[in-house]
DSSP file (Angstrom, degrees, kcal/mol; ACC not computed):
  #  RESIDUE AA STRUCTURE BP1 BP2  ACC     N-H-->O    O-->H-N    N-H-->O    O-->H-N    TCO  KAPPA ALPHA  PHI   PSI    X-CA   Y-CA   Z-CA
    1    1 A M              0   0    0      0, 0.0     2,-0.2     0, 0.0    13,-0.1   0.000 360.0 360.0 360.0 142.8  -17.1  -34.4 -139.1
    2    2 A R  E     -A   13   0A   0     11,-0.6    11,-2.9     1,-0.0     2,-0.3  -0.522 360.0-122.3 -88.7 155.9  -13.9  -34.8 -141.0
    3    3 A L  E     -A   12   0A   0      9,-0.2     9,-0.2    -2,-0.2     8,-0.1  -0.708  32.2-101.2 -94.5 150.0  -13.5  -35.5 -144.7
    4    4 A D        -     0   0    0      7,-2.1     6,-0.2    -2,-0.3    -1,-0.1  -0.497  29.6-133.1 -65.5 133.6  -11.7  -38.5 -146.0
    5    5 A P  S    S+     0   0    0      0, 0.0    -1,-0.1     0, 0.0    -2,-0.0   0.658  77.7 101.8 -70.9 -13.3   -8.2  -37.3 -147.2
    6    6 A T     >  -     0   0    0      1,-0.2     4,-1.2     5,-0.1     3,-0.4  -0.563  67.3-147.4 -71.5 128.9   -8.4  -39.1 -150.5
    7    7 A P  T  4 S+     0   0    0      0, 0.0    -1,-0.2     0, 0.0    -3,-0.0   0.633  87.1  65.8 -73.9 -11.1   -9.3  -36.6 -153.2
    8    8 A L  T  4 S+     0   0    0      1,-0.1    -2,-0.0     0, 0.0     0, 0.0   0.903 115.9  15.3 -78.9 -41.2  -11.3  -39.0 -155.3
    9    9 A Y  T  4 S-     0   0    0     -3,-0.4    -1,-0.1     2,-0.1    -5,-0.0   0.846  70.5-163.3-106.4 -40.4  -14.2  -39.9 -153.0
   10   10 A R     <  +     0   0    0     -4,-1.2     2,-0.2     1,-0.2     0, 0.0   0.915  23.7 175.4  53.7  50.2  -14.4  -37.3 -150.2
   11   11 A K        -     0   0    0     -5,-0.1    -7,-2.1     1,-0.1     2,-0.4  -0.604  35.6-108.2 -83.4 147.2  -16.6  -39.4 -147.9
   12   12 A V  E     -A    3   0A   0     -2,-0.2     2,-0.6    -9,-0.2    -9,-0.2  -0.607  27.4-135.2 -76.2 129.8  -17.5  -38.0 -144.5
   13   13 A I  E     -A    2   0A   0    -11,-2.9   -11,-0.6    -2,-0.4    -1,-0.0  -0.783  18.4-158.5 -88.0 119.8  -15.7  -40.0 -141.7
   14   14 A I        -     0   0    0     -2,-0.6     5,-0.1   -13,-0.1    -2,-0.0  -0.875  15.6-127.6-100.9 123.8  -18.2  -40.7 -138.9
   15   15 A P    >   -     0   0    0      0, 0.0     3,-1.7     0, 0.0    -1,-0.0  -0.253  25.9-108.8 -65.9 160.1  -16.7  -41.5 -135.5
   16   16 A W  G >  S+     0   0    0      1,-0.3     3,-1.4     2,-0.2     6,-0.3   0.841 117.7  56.7 -61.3 -34.6  -17.8  -44.7 -133.7
   17   17 A Y  G 3  S+     0   0    0      1,-0.3    -1,-0.3     5,-0.1    -3,-0.0   0.564 108.8  48.2 -76.6  -5.5  -19.8  -42.8 -131.1
   18   18 A D  G <  S+     0   0    0     -3,-1.7    -1,-0.3     4,-0.1    -2,-0.2   0.129  87.0 120.7-115.3  16.9  -21.9  -41.2 -133.9
   19   19 A S  S <> S-     0   0    0     -3,-1.4     4,-2.3     1,-0.1     5,-0.2  -0.264  78.3-105.4 -75.8 168.6  -22.5  -44.4 -135.8
   20   20 A G  H  > S+     0   0    0      1,-0.2     4,-2.3     2,-0.2     5,-0.2   0.903 119.7  48.7 -62.2 -42.4  -26.0  -45.6 -136.5
   21   21 A K  H  > S+     0   0    0      2,-0.2     4,-2.3     1,-0.2    -1,-0.2   0.899 111.5  49.3 -66.7 -40.0  -25.9  -48.4 -133.9
   22   22 A A  H  > S+     0   0    0     -6,-0.3     4,-2.2     2,-0.2    -1,-0.2   0.894 111.7  49.4 -66.7 -38.7  -24.6  -46.1 -131.2
   23   23 A C  H  X S+     0   0    0     -4,-2.3     4,-2.4     2,-0.2    -2,-0.2   0.909 111.3  48.8 -66.5 -41.0  -27.3  -43.5 -131.9
   24   24 A L  H  X S+     0   0    0     -4,-2.3     4,-2.4     2,-0.2    -2,-0.2   0.884 111.0  50.4 -65.5 -37.4  -30.0  -46.2 -131.8
   25   25 A A  H  X S+     0   0    0     -4,-2.3     4,-2.4     2,-0.2    -2,-0.2   0.890 110.2  50.9 -65.8 -38.7  -28.5  -47.5 -128.5
   26   26 A T  H  X S+     0   0    0     -4,-2.2     4,-2.5     2,-0.2    -2,-0.2   0.919 110.6  48.2 -63.7 -43.8  -28.6  -44.0 -127.1
   27   27 A I  H  X S+     0   0    0     -4,-2.4     4,-1.8     2,-0.2    -2,-0.2   0.922 111.6  50.1 -63.0 -43.7  -32.2  -43.5 -128.2
   28   28 A A  H  X S+     0   0    0     -4,-2.4     4,-1.5     1,-0.2    -2,-0.2   0.923 112.6  46.5 -62.0 -44.0  -33.2  -46.9 -126.6
   29   29 A F  H  X S+     0   0    0     -4,-2.4     4,-2.0     1,-0.2    -1,-0.2   0.902 111.4  51.7 -65.0 -40.4  -31.5  -46.0 -123.3
   30   30 A M  H  X S+     0   0    0     -4,-2.5     4,-2.6     1,-0.2    -1,-0.2   0.794 103.3  58.7 -69.4 -27.2  -33.0  -42.5 -123.3
   31   31 A V  H  X S+     0   0    0     -4,-1.8     4,-2.5     2,-0.2    -1,-0.2   0.919 107.3  47.5 -65.1 -41.8  -36.5  -44.0 -123.8
   32   32 A F  H  X S+     0   0    0     -4,-1.5     4,-2.2     2,-0.2    -2,-0.2   0.902 112.6  48.9 -64.2 -40.2  -36.0  -46.0 -120.6
   33   33 A V  H  X S+     0   0    0     -4,-2.0     4,-2.3     2,-0.2    -2,-0.2   0.903 110.8  51.1 -64.6 -40.6  -34.8  -42.8 -118.8
   34   34 A F  H  X S+     0   0    0     -4,-2.6     4,-2.3     2,-0.2    -2,-0.2   0.923 110.7  47.5 -62.9 -44.7  -37.8  -40.9 -120.1
   35   35 A L  H  X S+     0   0    0     -4,-2.5     4,-2.2     1,-0.2    -1,-0.2   0.880 110.7  52.7 -64.2 -37.4  -40.2  -43.6 -118.8
   36   36 A F  H  X S+     0   0    0     -4,-2.2     4,-2.0     2,-0.2    -1,-0.2   0.899 110.0  48.8 -62.2 -41.4  -38.4  -43.6 -115.5
   37   37 A A  H  X S+     0   0    0     -4,-2.3     4,-2.2     2,-0.2    -2,-0.2   0.896 109.3  51.2 -67.3 -40.3  -38.9  -39.8 -115.3
   38   38 A I  H  X S+     0   0    0     -4,-2.3     4,-2.3     2,-0.2    -1,-0.2   0.908 109.7  50.7 -63.5 -40.5  -42.6  -40.0 -116.1
   39   39 A T  H  X S+     0   0    0     -4,-2.2     4,-2.4     1,-0.2    -1,-0.2   0.902 109.1  52.2 -61.5 -40.5  -43.0  -42.6 -113.4
   40   40 A G  H  X S+     0   0    0     -4,-2.0     4,-2.4     2,-0.2    -2,-0.2   0.883 108.4  50.2 -63.1 -39.2  -41.2  -40.2 -111.0
   41   41 A I  H  X S+     0   0    0     -4,-2.2     4,-2.1     2,-0.2    -2,-0.2   0.925 110.9  49.0 -64.8 -44.2  -43.6  -37.4 -111.9
   42   42 A L  H  X S+     0   0    0     -4,-2.3     4,-1.4     1,-0.2    -2,-0.2   0.906 113.2  46.5 -63.3 -41.6  -46.6  -39.7 -111.3
   43   43 A V  H  X S+     0   0    0     -4,-2.4     4,-1.7     1,-0.2    -1,-0.2   0.905 111.6  51.7 -66.8 -41.2  -45.3  -40.8 -107.9
   44   44 A A  H  < S+     0   0    0     -4,-2.4     6,-0.2     1,-0.2    -2,-0.2   0.859 109.4  50.3 -64.8 -34.6  -44.4  -37.2 -106.9
   45   45 A C  H  < S+     0   0    0     -4,-2.1    -1,-0.2     1,-0.2    -2,-0.2   0.817 112.0  47.6 -72.8 -29.4  -47.9  -36.1 -107.8
   46   46 A K  H  < S+     0   0    0     -4,-1.4    -2,-0.2    -5,-0.2    -1,-0.2   0.762 102.6  68.3 -82.1 -25.2  -49.5  -38.8 -105.8
   47   47 A T  S >X S-     0   0    0     -4,-1.7     3,-1.4     1,-0.1     4,-0.5  -0.855  71.2-153.1-100.3 116.7  -47.4  -38.3 -102.7
   48   48 A P  G >4 S+     0   0    0      0, 0.0     3,-0.7     0, 0.0     4,-0.3   0.813  93.1  57.2 -59.7 -32.0  -48.2  -35.0 -100.9
   49   49 A E  G 34 S+     0   0    0      1,-0.2     3,-0.2     2,-0.1    -5,-0.1   0.749 110.8  43.6 -70.9 -21.4  -44.7  -34.7  -99.4
   50   50 A Y  G X4 S+     0   0    0     -3,-1.4     3,-1.5    -6,-0.2    -1,-0.2   0.396  80.6  99.0-106.1   2.0  -43.0  -34.9 -102.8
   51   51 A I  G X< S+     0   0    0     -3,-0.7     3,-1.4    -4,-0.5    -1,-0.1   0.885  83.1  53.5 -59.1 -39.0  -45.3  -32.6 -104.9
   52   52 A E  G 3  S+     0   0    0     -4,-0.3     3,-0.3     1,-0.3    -1,-0.3   0.644 107.7  53.0 -72.2 -11.3  -42.8  -29.7 -104.5
   53   53 A H  G X  S+     0   0    0     -3,-1.5     3,-1.4     1,-0.2    -1,-0.3   0.226  72.5 104.2-106.1  13.7  -40.0  -31.9 -105.9
   54   54 A K  T <>  +     0   0    0     -3,-1.4     4,-1.5     1,-0.3    -1,-0.2   0.603  64.8  77.3 -72.3  -7.6  -41.7  -33.0 -109.1
   55   55 A W  H 3> S+     0   0    0     -3,-0.3     4,-2.7     2,-0.2    -1,-0.3   0.785  84.7  63.9 -69.1 -25.8  -39.5  -30.6 -111.0
   56   56 A V  H <> S+     0   0    0     -3,-1.4     4,-2.0     2,-0.2    -1,-0.2   0.974 109.0  35.6 -66.5 -54.3  -36.6  -33.1 -110.7
   57   57 A P  H  > S+     0   0    0      0, 0.0     4,-2.3     0, 0.0    -1,-0.2   0.830 116.1  58.2 -67.8 -26.6  -38.2  -35.9 -112.7
   58   58 A G  H  X S+     0   0    0     -4,-1.5     4,-2.3     2,-0.2    -2,-0.2   0.921 107.0  46.0 -64.2 -43.4  -39.7  -33.3 -115.0
   59   59 A L  H  X S+     0   0    0     -4,-2.7     4,-2.6     2,-0.2     5,-0.2   0.892 111.7  52.4 -64.6 -40.0  -36.3  -31.9 -115.8
   60   60 A L  H  X S+     0   0    0     -4,-2.0     4,-2.5     2,-0.2     5,-0.2   0.891 109.7  49.2 -62.5 -39.9  -35.0  -35.4 -116.4
   61   61 A A  H  X S+     0   0    0     -4,-2.3     4,-2.3     2,-0.2    -2,-0.2   0.914 112.1  47.8 -66.3 -42.8  -37.9  -36.1 -118.8
   62   62 A V  H  X S+     0   0    0     -4,-2.3     4,-2.0     2,-0.2    -2,-0.2   0.918 114.0  46.8 -64.4 -43.5  -37.3  -32.9 -120.7
   63   63 A M  H  X S+     0   0    0     -4,-2.6     4,-2.0     2,-0.2    -2,-0.2   0.919 114.2  45.9 -67.4 -43.5  -33.6  -33.5 -121.0
   64   64 A S  H  X S+     0   0    0     -4,-2.5     4,-2.3     1,-0.2    -1,-0.2   0.883 111.8  52.9 -67.8 -36.1  -34.0  -37.1 -122.1
   65   65 A G  H  X S+     0   0    0     -4,-2.3     4,-2.5    -5,-0.2    -1,-0.2   0.887 107.5  52.2 -63.1 -38.3  -36.7  -36.1 -124.6
   66   66 A G  H  X S+     0   0    0     -4,-2.0     4,-2.7     2,-0.2     5,-0.2   0.896 109.5  48.6 -64.0 -40.6  -34.3  -33.5 -126.0
   67   67 A V  H  X S+     0   0    0     -4,-2.0     4,-2.4     2,-0.2     5,-0.3   0.909 111.2  50.8 -65.8 -41.1  -31.6  -36.2 -126.5
   68   68 A I  H  X S+     0   0    0     -4,-2.3     4,-2.2     2,-0.2    -2,-0.2   0.939 113.8  44.6 -60.9 -46.7  -34.1  -38.5 -128.1
   69   69 A L  H  X S+     0   0    0     -4,-2.5     4,-2.6     2,-0.2     5,-0.2   0.928 114.3  47.4 -65.5 -45.9  -35.2  -35.7 -130.5
   70   70 A S  H  X S+     0   0    0     -4,-2.7     4,-1.9     1,-0.2    -1,-0.2   0.901 114.8  46.0 -65.8 -39.3  -31.7  -34.5 -131.4
   71   71 A T  H  X S+     0   0    0     -4,-2.4     4,-2.2    -5,-0.2    -1,-0.2   0.880 112.4  51.5 -69.7 -37.4  -30.4  -38.0 -132.0
   72   72 A S  H  X S+     0   0    0     -4,-2.2     4,-2.6    -5,-0.3    -2,-0.2   0.924 110.0  48.9 -64.2 -44.1  -33.4  -38.9 -134.1
   73   73 A F  H  X S+     0   0    0     -4,-2.6     4,-2.6     1,-0.2    -2,-0.2   0.886 109.6  53.1 -61.8 -38.9  -33.0  -35.8 -136.2
   74   74 A R  H  X S+     0   0    0     -4,-1.9     4,-2.1    -5,-0.2    -1,-0.2   0.927 111.5  45.2 -62.1 -45.0  -29.3  -36.7 -136.7
   75   75 A L  H  X S+     0   0    0     -4,-2.2     4,-2.6     2,-0.2     5,-0.2   0.898 112.3  51.3 -66.3 -40.1  -30.2  -40.2 -137.9
   76   76 A I  H  X S+     0   0    0     -4,-2.6     4,-2.3     1,-0.2    -2,-0.2   0.922 111.3  47.8 -62.9 -44.1  -33.0  -38.9 -140.2
   77   77 A K  H  X S+     0   0    0     -4,-2.6     4,-2.3     2,-0.2    -1,-0.2   0.906 112.1  50.1 -62.5 -41.4  -30.6  -36.4 -141.8
   78   78 A R  H  X S+     0   0    0     -4,-2.1     4,-2.1     2,-0.2    -2,-0.2   0.925 112.8  45.0 -64.9 -44.9  -27.9  -39.0 -142.2
   79   79 A Y  H  X S+     0   0    0     -4,-2.6     4,-2.4     2,-0.2    -1,-0.2   0.870 112.5  51.8 -68.4 -35.7  -30.3  -41.5 -143.9
   80   80 A A  H  X S+     0   0    0     -4,-2.3     4,-2.1    -5,-0.2    -1,-0.2   0.895 109.7  50.2 -65.1 -39.4  -31.8  -38.7 -146.1
   81   81 A Y  H  X S+     0   0    0     -4,-2.3     4,-2.2     2,-0.2    -2,-0.2   0.894 110.5  49.4 -64.9 -40.3  -28.2  -37.8 -147.2
   82   82 A K  H  X S+     0   0    0     -4,-2.1     4,-2.3     2,-0.2    -2,-0.2   0.912 111.0  49.4 -65.3 -41.7  -27.5  -41.4 -148.0
   83   83 A L  H  X S+     0   0    0     -4,-2.4     4,-2.0     1,-0.2    -2,-0.2   0.887 110.2  51.4 -64.3 -38.1  -30.7  -41.8 -150.0
   84   84 A K  H  X S+     0   0    0     -4,-2.1     4,-1.6     2,-0.2    -1,-0.2   0.905 110.6  48.1 -65.0 -41.8  -29.8  -38.6 -151.9
   85   85 A E  H  X S+     0   0    0     -4,-2.2     4,-1.3     1,-0.2    -2,-0.2   0.889 110.5  51.7 -65.6 -38.9  -26.3  -39.9 -152.7
   86   86 A E  H  < S+     0   0    0     -4,-2.3    -1,-0.2     1,-0.2    -2,-0.2   0.869 108.7  50.8 -66.4 -36.3  -27.7  -43.2 -153.9
   87   87 A K  H  < S+     0   0    0     -4,-2.0    -1,-0.2     1,-0.2    -2,-0.2   0.843 108.0  53.1 -70.0 -32.9  -30.2  -41.5 -156.2
   88   88 A E  H  <        0   0    0     -4,-1.6    -1,-0.2     1,-0.2    -2,-0.2   0.799 360.0 360.0 -71.7 -28.0  -27.4  -39.4 -157.8
   89   89 A N     <        0   0    0     -4,-1.3    -1,-0.2    -5,-0.1    -2,-0.2   0.449 360.0 360.0 -90.5 360.0  -25.3  -42.4 -158.5
């Protein structure tokens, strides 16, 4: 992230795709993808022809879960940083 060029405040400039609303939208979309992957795993386990292919929805679940966790950690760090700045002022 870049710093604001004004020497007085030095606030971090957050791009639009890393804003709070965009991160929350990403988490919401990834929850739907995660649920879709879990459904795929359940269907693959019930259908004998697809048991050997259950790794595909499993990989999708792991990847979407990773995006959910990383985006959640990013938001938690950002809000903790804001709270810390507010307490200092």
